[in-house]
VMD Tcl script that builds the backbone (N, CA, C; Angstrom):
set m [mol new atoms 258]
animate dup $m
set s [atomselect $m all]
$s set {name element resname resid chain x y z} {
  {N N MET 1 A -34.198 14.195 7.946}
  {CA C MET 1 A -33.230 13.495 6.992}
  {C C MET 1 A -32.337 12.590 7.780}
  {N N HIS 2 A -32.156 11.415 7.324}
  {CA C HIS 2 A -31.289 10.372 7.960}
  {C C HIS 2 A -29.942 10.405 7.369}
  {N N SER 3 A -28.970 10.319 8.274}
  {CA C SER 3 A -27.551 10.274 7.744}
  {C C SER 3 A -27.229 8.724 7.543}
  {N N VAL 4 A -26.532 8.515 6.477}
  {CA C VAL 4 A -26.104 7.185 6.179}
  {C C VAL 4 A -24.799 6.910 6.775}
  {N N PRO 5 A -24.682 5.792 7.536}
  {CA C PRO 5 A -23.289 5.434 8.156}
  {C C PRO 5 A -22.319 5.148 7.135}
  {N N VAL 6 A -21.141 5.636 7.277}
  {CA C VAL 6 A -20.032 5.382 6.379}
  {C C VAL 6 A -19.508 3.960 6.667}
  {N N VAL 7 A -19.373 3.188 5.564}
  {CA C VAL 7 A -18.868 1.787 5.661}
  {C C VAL 7 A -17.427 1.777 5.271}
  {N N SER 8 A -16.606 1.268 6.193}
  {CA C SER 8 A -15.257 1.129 5.841}
  {C C SER 8 A -14.962 0.110 4.743}
  {N N ARG 9 A -14.183 0.360 3.825}
  {CA C ARG 9 A -13.862 -0.533 2.727}
  {C C ARG 9 A -12.443 -0.952 2.876}
  {N N PHE 10 A -12.195 -2.240 2.527}
  {CA C PHE 10 A -10.746 -2.698 2.588}
  {C C PHE 10 A -10.470 -3.672 1.447}
  {N N SER 11 A -9.249 -3.880 1.212}
  {CA C SER 11 A -8.823 -4.801 0.135}
  {C C SER 11 A -8.367 -6.091 0.782}
  {N N SER 12 A -8.623 -7.127 0.098}
  {CA C SER 12 A -8.202 -8.509 0.592}
  {C C SER 12 A -6.645 -8.603 0.423}
  {N N LYS 13 A -6.129 -9.591 1.155}
  {CA C LYS 13 A -4.656 -9.787 1.100}
  {C C LYS 13 A -4.247 -10.198 -0.372}
  {N N GLY 14 A -5.135 -11.009 -0.940}
  {CA C GLY 14 A -4.800 -11.316 -2.387}
  {C C GLY 14 A -4.827 -10.187 -3.339}
  {N N GLU 15 A -5.722 -9.232 -3.140}
  {CA C GLU 15 A -5.890 -8.017 -3.911}
  {C C GLU 15 A -4.590 -7.127 -3.665}
  {N N VAL 16 A -4.241 -7.002 -2.510}
  {CA C VAL 16 A -3.006 -6.165 -2.153}
  {C C VAL 16 A -1.769 -6.798 -2.770}
  {N N THR 17 A -1.629 -8.075 -2.652}
  {CA C THR 17 A -0.519 -8.735 -3.260}
  {C C THR 17 A -0.494 -8.622 -4.798}
  {N N PHE 18 A -1.651 -8.775 -5.360}
  {CA C PHE 18 A -1.777 -8.588 -6.830}
  {C C PHE 18 A -1.296 -7.170 -7.227}
  {N N LEU 19 A -1.827 -6.077 -6.500}
  {CA C LEU 19 A -1.511 -4.726 -6.830}
  {C C LEU 19 A -0.035 -4.442 -6.610}
  {N N GLN 20 A 0.542 -5.031 -5.460}
  {CA C GLN 20 A 1.971 -4.830 -5.200}
  {C C GLN 20 A 2.798 -5.419 -6.353}
  {N N LYS 21 A 2.513 -6.530 -6.847}
  {CA C LYS 21 A 3.209 -7.124 -7.950}
  {C C LYS 21 A 3.190 -6.215 -9.168}
  {N N LEU 22 A 2.031 -5.705 -9.540}
  {CA C LEU 22 A 1.877 -4.844 -10.640}
  {C C LEU 22 A 2.732 -3.562 -10.437}
  {N N ILE 23 A 2.661 -2.985 -9.219}
  {CA C ILE 23 A 3.432 -1.772 -8.970}
  {C C ILE 23 A 4.986 -2.068 -9.007}
  {N N SER 24 A 5.395 -3.183 -8.500}
  {CA C SER 24 A 6.811 -3.493 -8.488}
  {C C SER 24 A 7.314 -3.648 -9.941}
  {N N ARG 25 A 6.442 -4.126 -10.842}
  {CA C ARG 25 A 6.872 -4.328 -12.209}
  {C C ARG 25 A 6.731 -3.054 -13.049}
  {N N HIS 26 A 5.687 -2.248 -12.800}
  {CA C HIS 26 A 5.403 -1.144 -13.731}
  {C C HIS 26 A 5.416 0.175 -13.095}
  {N N GLY 27 A 5.642 0.283 -11.780}
  {CA C GLY 27 A 5.664 1.574 -11.119}
  {C C GLY 27 A 4.324 2.177 -11.158}
  {N N ASN 28 A 4.234 3.438 -11.517}
  {CA C ASN 28 A 2.852 4.124 -11.595}
  {C C ASN 28 A 2.203 4.119 -12.989}
  {N N ASP 29 A 2.750 3.350 -13.946}
  {CA C ASP 29 A 2.277 3.297 -15.234}
  {C C ASP 29 A 0.966 2.404 -15.338}
  {N N LEU 30 A -0.144 3.019 -15.155}
  {CA C LEU 30 A -1.413 2.248 -15.228}
  {C C LEU 30 A -1.717 1.691 -16.508}
  {N N GLU 31 A -1.342 2.364 -17.572}
  {CA C GLU 31 A -1.488 1.771 -18.951}
  {C C GLU 31 A -0.753 0.453 -19.084}
  {N N ALA 32 A 0.491 0.394 -18.676}
  {CA C ALA 32 A 1.384 -0.820 -18.689}
  {C C ALA 32 A 0.691 -1.879 -17.813}
  {N N MET 33 A 0.260 -1.567 -16.645}
  {CA C MET 33 A -0.480 -2.510 -15.826}
  {C C MET 33 A -1.663 -3.190 -16.524}
  {N N ALA 34 A -2.474 -2.321 -17.187}
  {CA C ALA 34 A -3.676 -2.822 -17.906}
  {C C ALA 34 A -3.338 -3.685 -19.023}
  {N N ARG 35 A -2.176 -3.491 -19.721}
  {CA C ARG 35 A -1.745 -4.317 -20.819}
  {C C ARG 35 A -0.961 -5.551 -20.399}
  {N N ASP 36 A -0.571 -5.676 -19.146}
  {CA C ASP 36 A 0.161 -6.871 -18.668}
  {C C ASP 36 A -0.718 -8.080 -18.552}
  {N N ARG 37 A -0.731 -8.931 -19.538}
  {CA C ARG 37 A -1.636 -10.050 -19.557}
  {C C ARG 37 A -1.183 -11.183 -18.603}
  {N N ARG 38 A 0.070 -11.216 -18.275}
  {CA C ARG 38 A 0.617 -12.270 -17.335}
  {C C ARG 38 A 0.134 -11.984 -15.944}
  {N N LEU 39 A 0.325 -10.730 -15.430}
  {CA C LEU 39 A -0.094 -10.445 -14.037}
  {C C LEU 39 A -1.549 -10.031 -13.970}
  {N N ASN 40 A -2.012 -9.311 -14.981}
  {CA C ASN 40 A -3.412 -8.839 -14.960}
  {C C ASN 40 A -4.307 -9.771 -15.752}
  {N N ARG 41 A -4.432 -10.963 -15.179}
  {CA C ARG 41 A -5.254 -12.018 -15.850}
  {C C ARG 41 A -6.630 -11.698 -16.021}
  {N N GLU 42 A -7.175 -10.899 -15.094}
  {CA C GLU 42 A -8.612 -10.516 -15.238}
  {C C GLU 42 A -8.880 -9.382 -16.264}
  {N N GLN 43 A -7.833 -8.902 -16.906}
  {CA C GLN 43 A -7.763 -7.812 -17.831}
  {C C GLN 43 A -8.526 -6.608 -17.388}
  {N N ARG 44 A -8.123 -6.147 -16.177}
  {CA C ARG 44 A -8.737 -5.004 -15.586}
  {C C ARG 44 A -8.294 -3.745 -16.348}
  {N N THR 45 A -9.207 -2.725 -16.484}
  {CA C THR 45 A -8.927 -1.532 -17.177}
  {C C THR 45 A -8.145 -0.609 -16.366}
  {N N VAL 46 A -7.722 0.508 -16.902}
  {CA C VAL 46 A -6.951 1.514 -16.212}
  {C C VAL 46 A -7.754 2.128 -15.068}
  {N N GLY 47 A -9.069 2.354 -15.298}
  {CA C GLY 47 A -9.882 2.841 -14.316}
  {C C GLY 47 A -10.160 1.951 -13.136}
  {N N GLU 48 A -10.305 0.609 -13.429}
  {CA C GLU 48 A -10.523 -0.434 -12.375}
  {C C GLU 48 A -9.233 -0.516 -11.554}
  {N N LEU 49 A -8.103 -0.469 -12.243}
  {CA C LEU 49 A -6.827 -0.565 -11.474}
  {C C LEU 49 A -6.586 0.658 -10.644}
  {N N ARG 50 A -6.917 1.825 -11.132}
  {CA C ARG 50 A -6.799 3.062 -10.343}
  {C C ARG 50 A -7.674 2.995 -9.117}
  {N N ARG 51 A -8.948 2.538 -9.303}
  {CA C ARG 51 A -9.824 2.513 -8.057}
  {C C ARG 51 A -9.306 1.427 -7.021}
  {N N ALA 52 A -8.858 0.314 -7.516}
  {CA C ALA 52 A -8.350 -0.763 -6.652}
  {C C ALA 52 A -7.087 -0.232 -5.874}
  {N N ILE 53 A -6.225 0.473 -6.500}
  {CA C ILE 53 A -4.989 0.956 -5.903}
  {C C ILE 53 A -5.437 2.069 -4.808}
  {N N ARG 54 A -6.456 2.863 -5.135}
  {CA C ARG 54 A -6.931 3.901 -4.224}
  {C C ARG 54 A -7.574 3.216 -3.061}
  {N N LYS 55 A -8.337 2.206 -3.295}
  {CA C LYS 55 A -9.025 1.414 -2.224}
  {C C LYS 55 A -8.078 0.791 -1.269}
  {N N ALA 56 A -6.877 0.353 -1.810}
  {CA C ALA 56 A -5.917 -0.364 -0.971}
  {C C ALA 56 A -5.002 0.613 -0.217}
  {N N GLY 57 A -5.225 1.919 -0.395}
  {CA C GLY 57 A -4.430 2.927 0.342}
  {C C GLY 57 A -3.512 3.785 -0.476}
  {N N GLY 58 A -3.526 3.574 -1.752}
  {CA C GLY 58 A -2.634 4.339 -2.641}
  {C C GLY 58 A -1.329 3.661 -3.013}
  {N N ASP 59 A -0.786 4.096 -4.032}
  {CA C ASP 59 A 0.444 3.386 -4.536}
  {C C ASP 59 A 1.679 3.543 -3.548}
  {N N GLU 60 A 1.699 4.738 -2.810}
  {CA C GLU 60 A 2.761 4.960 -1.946}
  {C C GLU 60 A 2.688 3.883 -0.801}
  {N N ARG 61 A 1.544 3.624 -0.291}
  {CA C ARG 61 A 1.283 2.659 0.801}
  {C C ARG 61 A 1.546 1.281 0.294}
  {N N LEU 62 A 1.211 0.861 -0.871}
  {CA C LEU 62 A 1.535 -0.406 -1.464}
  {C C LEU 62 A 3.032 -0.565 -1.649}
  {N N GLU 63 A 3.647 0.505 -2.154}
  {CA C GLU 63 A 5.202 0.372 -2.303}
  {C C GLU 63 A 5.798 0.204 -1.024}
  {N N ALA 64 A 5.334 0.931 -0.010}
  {CA C ALA 64 A 5.948 0.825 1.377}
  {C C ALA 64 A 5.791 -0.637 1.974}
  {N N GLY 65 A 4.886 -1.363 1.540}
  {CA C GLY 65 A 4.658 -2.728 2.039}
  {C C GLY 65 A 5.550 -3.739 1.286}
  {N N MET 66 A 6.316 -3.346 0.305}
  {CA C MET 66 A 7.146 -4.238 -0.465}
  {C C MET 66 A 8.534 -4.426 0.183}
  {N N HIS 67 A 9.074 -5.551 0.129}
  {CA C HIS 67 A 10.431 -5.823 0.665}
  {C C HIS 67 A 11.405 -4.914 -0.121}
  {N N GLN 68 A 12.274 -4.259 0.549}
  {CA C GLN 68 A 13.207 -3.273 -0.081}
  {C C GLN 68 A 14.246 -3.928 -0.993}
  {N N ASP 69 A 14.789 -5.017 -0.620}
  {CA C ASP 69 A 15.885 -5.634 -1.373}
  {C C ASP 69 A 15.484 -6.310 -2.702}
  {N N GLN 70 A 14.380 -7.054 -2.700}
  {CA C GLN 70 A 13.998 -7.881 -3.863}
  {C C GLN 70 A 12.735 -7.515 -4.471}
  {N N GLY 71 A 12.047 -6.507 -3.956}
  {CA C GLY 71 A 10.771 -6.126 -4.480}
  {C C GLY 71 A 9.681 -7.232 -4.328}
  {N N ILE 72 A 9.831 -8.017 -3.264}
  {CA C ILE 72 A 8.922 -9.059 -2.968}
  {C C ILE 72 A 7.707 -8.478 -2.126}
  {N N PRO 73 A 6.529 -8.766 -2.647}
  {CA C PRO 73 A 5.326 -8.122 -1.962}
  {C C PRO 73 A 5.255 -8.704 -0.487}
  {N N MET 74 A 5.123 -7.799 0.445}
  {CA C MET 74 A 4.872 -8.189 1.792}
  {C C MET 74 A 3.528 -7.674 2.269}
  {N N PRO 75 A 2.757 -8.442 3.012}
  {CA C PRO 75 A 1.436 -8.015 3.439}
  {C C PRO 75 A 1.592 -6.771 4.316}
  {N N ILE 76 A 0.603 -5.822 4.054}
  {CA C ILE 76 A 0.632 -4.620 4.893}
  {C C ILE 76 A -0.741 -4.472 5.489}
  {N N PRO 77 A -0.782 -4.018 6.722}
  {CA C PRO 77 A -2.210 -3.844 7.402}
  {C C PRO 77 A -2.883 -2.560 6.784}
  {N N LEU 78 A -4.114 -2.730 6.427}
  {CA C LEU 78 A -4.913 -1.620 6.025}
  {C C LEU 78 A -5.842 -1.143 7.123}
  {N N THR 79 A -5.732 0.119 7.591}
  {CA C THR 79 A -6.598 0.568 8.624}
  {C C THR 79 A -7.929 0.988 8.029}
  {N N ALA 80 A -8.890 1.066 8.854}
  {CA C ALA 80 A -10.222 1.477 8.358}
  {C C ALA 80 A -10.276 2.895 7.840}
  {N N GLY 81 A -9.400 3.757 8.409}
  {CA C GLY 81 A -9.350 5.103 7.934}
  {C C GLY 81 A -8.393 5.489 6.824}
  {N N SER 82 A -7.690 4.477 6.322}
  {CA C SER 82 A -6.748 4.792 5.257}
  {C C SER 82 A -7.409 5.045 4.026}
  {N N VAL 83 A -6.936 6.151 3.322}
  {CA C VAL 83 A -7.531 6.544 2.019}
  {C C VAL 83 A -6.442 6.740 1.013}
  {N N GLY 84 A -6.695 6.425 -0.151}
  {CA C GLY 84 A -5.713 6.636 -1.248}
  {C C GLY 84 A -5.250 8.053 -1.398}
  {N N SER 85 A -4.092 8.281 -1.934}
  {CA C SER 85 A -3.471 9.634 -1.983}
  {C C SER 85 A -3.955 10.333 -3.299}
  {N N LYS 86 A -4.687 9.689 -4.148}
  {CA C LYS 86 A -5.059 10.241 -5.406}
  {C C LYS 86 A -6.580 10.357 -5.505}
}
mol reanalyze $m
mol bondsrecalc $m
mol representation Tube
mol addrep $m
């Protein structure tokens, strides 16, 4: 039996910025994120948003990358071993 090598997944900078903006506006409310037509232009579903947040390292990691004073998204490095908390 052959073992399949694990491929590291990562989110692009644009994806991380997009998710940070949604989290700064809606917190952990995935339903509100899915309904937000201004930020969620691709009309991603709750499940798609949940997977994207998990892939980017989880909502805590995305929140940690945002500027504390103004909620401005700041780029955060994603390590190959980072996994979402949910």
